[in-house]
C-alpha positions as CSV (number, residue, x, y, z in Angstrom):
1,X,156.9,117.7,198.5
2,X,158.0,114.7,200.5
3,X,159.9,112.3,198.3
4,X,161.8,110.3,200.9
5,X,159.7,107.1,200.2
6,X,159.7,107.4,196.4
7,X,161.6,104.9,194.4
8,X,164.5,106.1,192.3
9,X,162.5,105.4,189.1
10,X,159.6,107.5,190.5
11,X,162.0,110.3,191.4
12,X,163.4,110.2,187.8
13,X,159.8,110.4,186.4
14,X,159.0,113.4,188.6
15,X,162.2,115.1,187.6
16,X,161.4,114.5,183.9
17,X,157.9,115.9,184.4
18,X,159.2,119.0,186.1
19,X,161.8,119.5,183.5
20,X,158.9,119.8,181.0
21,X,158.6,123.5,181.8
22,X,162.2,124.2,180.7
23,X,161.6,122.2,177.6
24,X,158.5,124.3,176.7
25,X,160.5,127.5,177.2
26,X,163.3,126.1,175.0
27,X,160.8,125.3,172.2
28,X,159.2,128.7,172.5
29,X,162.5,130.4,172.4
30,X,163.6,128.5,169.2
31,X,160.3,129.4,167.5
32,X,160.4,133.0,168.6
33,X,164.0,133.3,167.3
34,X,162.7,133.4,163.8
35,X,160.8,136.6,164.5
36,X,162.5,138.6,167.2
37,X,166.1,139.7,167.9
38,X,168.1,137.3,170.1
39,X,168.5,139.8,172.9
40,X,164.7,139.8,173.4
41,X,164.5,136.0,173.9
42,X,163.8,134.5,177.3
43,X,166.6,132.0,176.7
44,X,169.8,131.9,174.7
45,X,169.6,129.7,171.7
46,X,172.6,127.6,172.7
47,X,171.0,127.0,176.1
48,X,167.7,126.1,174.4
49,X,169.4,123.5,172.3
50,X,171.2,122.1,175.4
51,X,167.9,121.9,177.3
52,X,166.2,120.0,174.5
53,X,169.2,117.6,174.3
54,X,169.1,117.1,178.1
55,X,165.3,116.5,177.8
56,X,165.9,113.7,175.3
57,X,168.5,112.1,177.6
58,X,166.2,112.4,180.6
59,X,163.4,110.7,178.7
60,X,165.8,107.9,177.7
61,X,166.9,107.4,181.3
62,X,163.3,107.3,182.5
63,X,162.4,104.7,179.9
64,X,165.5,102.7,180.7
65,X,164.6,102.8,184.4
66,X,161.1,101.7,183.7
67,X,162.3,98.9,181.5
68,X,164.8,97.8,184.1
69,X,162.1,97.9,186.9
70,X,159.8,95.7,184.8
71,X,162.5,93.2,183.8
72,X,163.8,92.9,187.4
73,X,160.5,91.7,188.8
């Protein structure tokens, strides 16, 4: 994908969208941890928690960038 002409806000939005796959795996891992042993999970629980925390930070950054873009016009 050619992103050389995309704005920084658009690049952040694309990164956030792509990160959604990791977020889905993290949620599934946490849910499965209630029913299966930890060594059978696709992701370590600490990693899953970190992924979800990063996803929150990424969304906050995307919203801040969108707000900054709108206010700077």
